[in-house]
C-alpha positions as CSV (number, residue, x, y, z in Angstrom):
1,X,200.1,173.6,28.6
2,X,197.3,170.8,27.8
3,X,194.3,170.9,29.5
4,X,194.3,168.0,30.9
5,X,196.9,169.2,33.0
6,X,195.5,172.9,32.8
7,X,192.7,171.2,35.1
8,X,194.6,169.8,37.8
9,X,197.4,172.6,38.0
10,X,194.4,174.5,40.8
11,X,194.3,171.3,42.7
12,X,197.9,170.4,43.0
13,X,199.0,173.8,44.1
14,X,196.6,173.8,46.8
15,X,197.4,170.4,47.9
16,X,201.5,171.7,47.8
17,X,201.2,175.0,49.5
18,X,198.8,173.8,52.3
19,X,201.7,171.3,52.4
20,X,204.2,174.0,52.7
21,X,202.3,176.0,54.6
22,X,201.5,172.5,57.5
23,X,205.3,171.7,57.7
24,X,207.3,175.5,56.8
25,X,204.8,177.4,58.5
26,X,205.5,180.9,56.0
27,X,203.8,183.8,56.2
28,X,203.0,183.9,52.8
29,X,203.9,181.0,49.9
30,X,204.4,182.4,46.1
31,X,203.7,180.9,43.4
32,X,206.2,181.8,40.4
33,X,205.7,180.9,36.5
34,X,209.3,180.2,34.7
35,X,210.3,179.7,31.7
36,X,213.3,181.3,30.2
37,X,216.2,179.5,30.7
38,X,214.6,176.7,29.0
39,X,211.3,176.7,26.7
40,X,209.5,174.5,29.0
41,X,207.0,176.0,32.4
42,X,207.5,175.2,35.4
43,X,206.3,176.4,38.6
44,X,208.3,177.6,42.3
45,X,206.2,177.4,44.8
46,X,208.6,179.7,47.4
47,X,207.5,180.0,51.4
48,X,208.5,183.2,52.7
49,X,208.8,182.9,56.7
50,X,209.8,185.4,59.4
51,X,213.4,184.5,59.4
52,X,213.2,185.6,55.7
53,X,211.4,188.5,55.7
54,X,214.3,190.0,58.5
55,X,216.3,189.2,56.0
56,X,215.0,190.8,53.4
57,X,214.6,194.1,55.8
58,X,218.2,194.0,57.2
59,X,219.0,194.2,53.0
60,X,216.6,196.3,52.3
61,X,216.0,198.9,55.6
62,X,214.3,201.8,53.2
63,X,211.5,199.0,52.6
64,X,208.4,199.4,55.0
65,X,206.3,196.8,52.7
66,X,207.8,194.0,51.9
67,X,207.5,193.1,47.7
68,X,207.1,189.6,46.2
69,X,208.5,189.5,42.7
70,X,211.7,192.0,44.5
71,X,212.3,189.3,47.3
72,X,211.8,186.6,45.3
73,X,215.1,188.1,42.6
74,X,216.9,189.4,45.8
75,X,216.9,185.8,47.6
76,X,217.5,184.1,44.5
77,X,220.2,186.4,44.0
78,X,221.4,186.3,47.9
79,X,220.8,182.7,48.6
80,X,222.8,180.2,45.6
81,X,224.6,178.2,48.6
82,X,222.5,176.2,50.8
83,X,221.4,178.0,54.0
84,X,223.4,177.0,56.6
85,X,221.5,175.2,59.5
86,X,219.0,174.0,57.6
87,X,218.1,170.4,56.8
88,X,217.0,171.3,53.3
89,X,216.6,166.9,53.1
90,X,214.5,166.7,55.8
91,X,212.4,169.7,55.1
92,X,211.5,168.3,51.7
93,X,211.0,164.6,53.0
94,X,208.4,165.7,55.3
95,X,206.4,167.9,52.3
96,X,206.5,164.5,50.7
97,X,205.0,163.1,53.2
98,X,202.4,165.1,53.5
99,X,201.4,165.2,49.7
100,X,202.0,161.3,49.9
101,X,198.0,159.8,51.0
102,X,198.4,157.4,54.1
103,X,197.8,153.7,53.3
104,X,194.8,152.2,54.8
105,X,194.7,149.3,57.2
106,X,192.8,146.2,55.8
């Protein structure tokens, strides 16, 4: 990554994570960096909600603690199709809206 992109990475993650926390209200937000399928580095911000944690422990009943990497791998394999009962587009729009500065009225 070029120096300007690296310099903006921390503030970008902070603002985006705050938006996810405000809208989704997760227990934790994970950040992962990938470049496996394409050589372009990209990041995933992944909210771990109470619902997801419960599903994880149901699938891994022998675990007593959440392993972030294991949870992400399990979720990627388990939820290859959209989760029913969740309006993904509405959630994403709310996150986008919280990232967009509110115009100041003259």
